[in-house]
N, C-alpha and C positions, 0 to 999 in steps of 0.2 A: 572316553576322549569324547561321549557321547554329551555328557554332562555339560563342556567345555563349552562349543559347539552351536549349542541349547542358545547361554552363557550369551556367544558373543554375539547369536541371532539375535535374541532380547535387546540385550546395550544394546547395541545399533542401530534398532527400530526405536526405542526411544529415546536413543542423539538426534534423529530425525523428524521426531514429535514436539519435543520438548523444547519452547522456547527460550529465546538465551537473553536475562537481562541484559538491555545497552544493545538492544536492536534496530533497526529502521526495520517500518514495516507499509505496506500501501492497498488500496483494495480498489476498486471499482461497484460498482453496485448498480440496480434499473431496479424500480418497484413501477410495476404492472404497468412496465414501456410508460410510465405519463414519466418519470422523474429519473433524470440520468444522473450519475457523481462520479466526482472521485476523493478516498482522503488519502492522507501518509501523517506518520510519525517519523520525529527522528528524536528517540532518547535522548537525554546529556549523556549519557554511557556510550551512547554509538562514537562518539569523535566525530557528530557533527552537528555545525550551529543551527543547522534547521531543515525544514522541507519546503518544496515550494506543487502546486498541482496544479497543470490547466487541460481546458474543457474549449475544442472548437472541433462547429456539427454544422456547415452550411456557413453564412457569410457571419454566423455568430462566432464568437471569442470573448472568453474569458479575463483571458492576461493570465500571467502567476499572479497565482493567492500565495503569499509567502507564511511560517508559522515558523518562532525562534524555541530555543533552548528546549525542545521537548515537548513545544504546541501542534495540540490537533490541530490539521488543518484540513480544509476540501471546500470542495467547491459543485457547483449540481447547477439542472437545470434541466427544466421541460423537456422532454424526451420531445424529435421529431423523426419520426420514424420513417419519411423519406428522403435523411442526407443523413449518408458514416459521421459516425461521433467519432472524435479521437479527442483520448484521453492521458495525458502524462504527466511522470512526476519525477524530480528529482531531487537530491539534498545538496548544501550547504558547505562545505567545508570549513 
C-alpha cells in the first residue's frame, strides 16, 4: 500500500511539471527595470493557428503583434517605472 501511494504521488508530480508537446506558452519579462515585454507561442499541435501579444503603458500601445503556425511572437519596450504596464496575450483559433 505504501509503495502504491508513493508511486501515485511521484506520477502526479511528474505530470504537473512535464511539458506536453503541442501546448501554448506565454511569459512576461523585465530586465533590470529597463526593458519589459511579453512572449507567446502557439505550437502547430496545439490546435491554435497563432498567438498574439500586446503591451500598453501610459499613452504607449504596441498594438497586437501576431505570430502564425508555431511562430514565437513578442513585444517589448523601455519600461517607465512611473506608469503601470499592462501585458496581454491571446491565441487565434
